[in-house]
ROTORFI-29922 format. One record per residue (C-alpha): residue number from 1; z, y, x. Coordinates in steps of 0.05 Angstrom, whole numbers. Layout:
<nodes>
- n_pz_py_px
- NUM_Z_Y_X
...
</nodes>
This chain:
<nodes>
- n_pz_py_px
- 1_1_6_1
- 2_-20_75_22
- 3_35_120_41
- 4_32_187_19
- 5_-21_241_47
- 6_11_278_104
- 7_-28_344_107
- 8_-48_366_174
- 9_-27_432_196
- 10_-70_448_247
- 11_-148_430_232
- 12_-206_400_271
- 13_-249_452_297
- 14_-328_443_267
- 15_-392_459_292
- 16_-416_525_273
- 17_-467_516_218
- 18_-537_503_227
- 19_-504_465_280
- 20_-582_450_301
- 21_-590_528_315
- 22_-520_535_342
- 23_-516_471_391
- 24_-574_500_441
- 25_-554_576_429
- 26_-489_548_464
- 27_-520_504_517
- 28_-574_553_539
- 29_-509_605_567
- 30_-465_553_589
- 31_-518_511_634
- 32_-561_570_650
- 33_-515_620_676
- 34_-497_589_742
- 35_-573_578_755
- 36_-577_653_753
- 37_-550_664_825
- 38_-605_630_856
- 39_-665_673_829
- 40_-695_668_899
- 41_-687_594_909
- 42_-728_553_852
- 43_-698_485_900
- 44_-631_507_887
- 45_-636_532_821
- 46_-662_464_793
- 47_-605_428_831
- 48_-554_473_792
- 49_-592_465_725
- 50_-596_394_735
- 51_-524_388_753
- 52_-503_428_694
- 53_-541_394_649
- 54_-505_330_670
- 55_-441_350_667
- 56_-451_380_597
- 57_-489_308_576
- 58_-420_276_603
- 59_-386_323_565
- 60_-419_312_502
- 61_-412_239_500
- 62_-341_240_511
- 63_-339_285_453
- 64_-370_258_412
- 65_-332_190_431
- 66_-266_229_405
- 67_-298_244_348
- 68_-321_185_326
- 69_-253_145_337
- 70_-217_193_296
- 71_-191_248_343
- 72_-238_312_344
- 73_-208_374_382
- 74_-168_414_349
- 75_-165_471_394
- 76_-228_492_439
- 77_-183_481_497
- 78_-197_406_488
- 79_-268_419_493
- 80_-261_466_554
- 81_-219_402_585
- 82_-274_351_569
- 83_-320_396_609
- 84_-287_404_669
- 85_-265_337_667
- 86_-341_319_661
- 87_-352_364_717
- 88_-297_334_756
- 89_-333_274_766
- 90_-400_306_774
- 91_-370_349_830
- 92_-337_272_861
- 93_-397_244_854
- 94_-454_308_881
- 95_-434_295_952
- 96_-463_223_955
- 97_-519_240_918
- 98_-532_308_960
- 99_-526_268_1032
- 100_-575_210_1003
- 101_-632_275_981
- 102_-612_306_1049
- 103_-627_242_1082
- 104_-686_227_1047
- 105_-708_297_1067
- 106_-696_291_1138
- 107_-726_221_1147
- 108_-796_246_1114
- 109_-792_301_1167
- 110_-779_260_1222
- 111_-778_178_1224
- 112_-697_152_1235
- 113_-669_227_1223
- 114_-637_208_1159
- 115_-590_152_1183
- 116_-550_207_1221
- 117_-522_222_1158
- 118_-468_182_1140
- 119_-412_166_1088
- 120_-357_201_1120
- 121_-400_264_1128
- 122_-411_258_1043
- 123_-342_252_1034
- 124_-318_313_1071
- 125_-364_354_1033
- 126_-325_325_964
- 127_-265_389_974
- 128_-326_434_966
- 129_-354_411_918
- 130_-295_410_877
- 131_-282_487_897
- 132_-348_505_870
- 133_-358_467_814
- 134_-295_466_773
- 135_-286_544_759
- 136_-362_543_742
- 137_-350_483_690
- 138_-279_525_666
- 139_-323_582_653
- 140_-387_546_621
- 141_-339_508_575
- 142_-301_572_552
- 143_-372_601_533
- 144_-397_536_504
- 145_-332_517_459
- 146_-333_595_439
- 147_-406_596_425
- 148_-412_526_383
- 149_-347_513_353
- 150_-318_535_294
- 151_-244_542_273
- 152_-240_527_201
- 153_-200_597_165
- 154_-132_585_130
- 155_-144_557_68
- 156_-206_511_80
- 157_-169_453_58
- 158_-144_415_109
- 159_-82_459_122
- 160_-13_461_87
- 161_-25_492_21
- 162_43_516_-27
- 163_39_530_-97
- 164_28_600_-120
- 165_108_616_-133
- 166_134_571_-89
- 167_167_617_-25
- 168_187_557_27
- 169_232_604_76
- 170_271_650_21
</nodes>
C-alpha cells in the first residue's frame, strides 16, 4: 500500500521552453567562448572546440542518466558540478591524447622522432591541464546552466501549497 505523497520543497530544474531552441543557444557560448582566445590559431581553436564539445557530451550524458534514474538536478550548481566532473575526466585524459598527437606529428616530420615522447612526459602535463581546464569548465557550466535551464516559479505545482486561510507560522 502506497503512503501519502509528500510534497517536494525544492522543485527540480526544467529545460527552458522550447528546449530544441534553448539547448543549442546555451551550448554555443558555453562551448565556444574558450575558442575565442585562439582566433589567430585555427588548429588550437579546433582542438579547444573538440575538447569543449567532448566535455559537454559527457556532462549531458551524465545529466540525462541522473534524470532517467529519477534524480533531476534541483539547483544550477548540480548541473555545473556535472560539467566540472566531465572536465576533470577530460583534463586527466588530455595529456595522454596530446602526447600521442605530438608523437604522430614528430614521426611524420622525422622517422623515429615520435619515440622520444614518453608516458611520464604526458603525466607531467596533467597538473597543467587541470589548472587550465577546470576554471574554463566552471565558467562554461555556469553559462550553460543559466541559459538552458529554468527554475520553476513558486506555485507551479511541485512546491508545498497551503490553503488560503491557513497561517502555519502564527
